[in-house]
C-alpha positions as CSV (number, residue, x, y, z in Angstrom):
1,X,112.0,109.6,71.3
2,X,108.4,108.9,72.0
3,X,107.9,109.2,75.7
4,X,104.8,107.6,77.3
5,X,105.9,108.1,80.8
6,X,103.2,110.6,81.8
7,X,100.5,108.6,80.2
8,X,101.6,105.4,82.0
9,X,101.9,107.4,85.3
10,X,98.3,108.5,84.8
11,X,97.1,105.0,84.1
12,X,98.9,103.8,87.2
13,X,96.9,106.4,89.2
14,X,93.6,105.3,87.5
15,X,94.3,101.7,88.4
16,X,95.1,102.6,92.0
17,X,91.8,104.4,92.3
18,X,89.9,101.3,91.0
19,X,91.9,99.1,93.4
20,X,90.9,101.4,96.3
21,X,87.3,100.6,95.5
22,X,88.0,96.9,95.2
23,X,89.8,97.0,98.6
24,X,86.7,98.1,100.4
25,X,84.9,95.1,99.1
26,X,87.6,92.5,99.5
27,X,88.7,92.3,103.2
28,X,90.4,89.0,102.6
29,X,93.0,90.6,100.3
30,X,93.1,94.1,101.8
31,X,96.8,93.9,102.6
32,X,97.8,92.8,99.1
33,X,95.6,95.3,97.5
34,X,97.0,98.1,99.7
35,X,100.5,97.1,98.7
36,X,99.5,97.2,95.0
37,X,98.0,100.6,95.5
38,X,101.1,101.8,97.2
39,X,103.2,100.3,94.4
40,X,101.1,102.0,91.7
41,X,101.4,105.4,93.4
42,X,105.1,105.0,93.8
43,X,105.6,104.0,90.2
44,X,103.5,106.9,89.1
45,X,105.7,109.3,90.9
46,X,108.9,107.6,89.6
47,X,107.7,107.8,86.0
48,X,106.8,111.5,86.3
49,X,110.2,112.2,87.9
50,X,112.0,110.4,85.0
51,X,110.0,112.2,82.5
52,X,110.9,115.6,84.1
53,X,114.6,114.6,84.1
54,X,114.5,113.6,80.4
55,X,112.8,116.9,79.7
56,X,115.6,118.7,81.6
57,X,118.2,117.3,79.2
58,X,115.9,118.1,76.2
59,X,115.4,114.4,75.5
60,X,119.1,114.0,74.5
61,X,120.2,110.6,75.9
62,X,122.6,108.0,74.7
63,X,121.5,105.0,72.7
64,X,122.2,102.7,75.7
65,X,120.0,104.9,77.9
66,X,117.3,105.0,75.2
67,X,117.3,101.2,75.0
68,X,116.9,100.9,78.8
69,X,114.1,103.5,78.7
70,X,112.4,101.6,75.9
71,X,112.6,98.3,77.9
72,X,111.1,100.1,80.9
73,X,108.3,101.8,78.9
74,X,107.3,98.6,77.2
75,X,107.3,96.5,80.4
76,X,105.3,99.0,82.3
77,X,102.8,99.5,79.5
78,X,102.4,95.8,79.0
79,X,101.7,95.1,82.7
80,X,99.4,98.1,83.2
81,X,97.5,97.4,80.0
82,X,96.8,93.8,81.1
83,X,95.7,94.9,84.5
84,X,93.5,97.6,83.0
85,X,92.0,95.0,80.7
86,X,91.2,92.7,83.6
87,X,89.6,95.5,85.6
88,X,87.7,96.7,82.5
89,X,85.8,93.4,82.6
90,X,84.0,94.5,85.8
91,X,80.2,94.9,85.2
92,X,78.8,98.4,85.1
93,X,77.3,98.0,88.5
94,X,79.6,95.6,90.3
95,X,78.9,93.9,93.6
96,X,81.4,92.7,96.1
97,X,81.9,89.3,94.5
98,X,82.7,91.0,91.2
99,X,85.4,93.1,92.9
100,X,86.8,90.0,94.6
101,X,86.9,88.0,91.4
102,X,88.7,90.9,89.6
103,X,91.4,91.1,92.2
104,X,91.8,87.3,92.1
105,X,92.2,87.5,88.3
106,X,94.8,90.3,88.6
107,X,96.7,88.3,91.3
108,X,96.6,85.1,89.2
109,X,97.7,87.0,86.1
110,X,100.8,88.4,87.9
111,X,101.7,85.0,89.3
112,X,101.3,83.3,85.9
113,X,103.3,85.9,84.1
114,X,106.3,86.4,86.4
115,X,105.8,84.3,89.5
116,X,105.5,87.4,91.5
117,X,102.8,89.6,93.1
118,X,101.7,92.8,91.4
119,X,103.3,94.8,94.2
120,X,106.7,93.1,93.6
121,X,106.5,93.7,89.9
122,X,105.6,97.4,90.4
123,X,108.4,97.8,92.9
124,X,110.9,96.4,90.3
125,X,109.7,98.9,87.8
126,X,110.0,101.7,90.3
127,X,113.5,100.7,91.2
128,X,114.5,100.5,87.5
129,X,112.9,103.9,86.9
130,X,114.8,105.6,89.8
131,X,118.0,103.9,88.5
132,X,117.4,105.6,85.2
133,X,116.9,108.9,87.1
134,X,120.1,108.3,88.9
135,X,122.0,107.7,85.7
136,X,120.6,111.0,84.2
137,X,121.5,113.0,87.3
138,X,125.0,111.5,87.5
139,X,125.9,111.8,83.9
140,X,123.6,114.7,82.8
141,X,123.7,115.3,79.1
142,X,125.2,112.6,77.0
143,X,128.7,114.0,76.7
144,X,130.1,110.9,78.3
145,X,128.9,108.2,75.9
146,X,129.8,105.3,78.1
147,X,126.8,105.3,80.5
148,X,126.3,101.9,82.1
149,X,123.5,99.8,80.8
150,X,120.9,99.1,83.5
151,X,120.2,95.8,81.8
152,X,123.6,94.7,82.9
153,X,122.8,95.8,86.4
154,X,119.3,94.3,86.6
155,X,120.1,91.2,84.5
């Protein structure tokens, strides 16, 4: 199984650092940006924890778990890549207006894609990630092949 959890955790941290810079130049959206930074940091920790737990079982998971993991990885990668692309459009030497425009574009993207804020989307990913951790800790190695599917839990 090709795990990208650590890479996405690192990208979440990188985006959080960029948003910290944006926050200092966009007082109008300081609270929303702070929530997004908190969400990115929380997601980063959750992804690292899940990666560690998968390593602890030597990557041996059921096909149901692998499917849920694949869904999580693709969803997180899709969102973080799009946010990364938006932030990558900042000029080399941005001014406050550039930072404000970048945040507005990130916020608009999230609302258009899922009718939710970036923070809400990140919180959903974090909860899903910790649910996968809970499944691993509860069932351990895949001796019991009837693990519940998180898709059925989260819809």
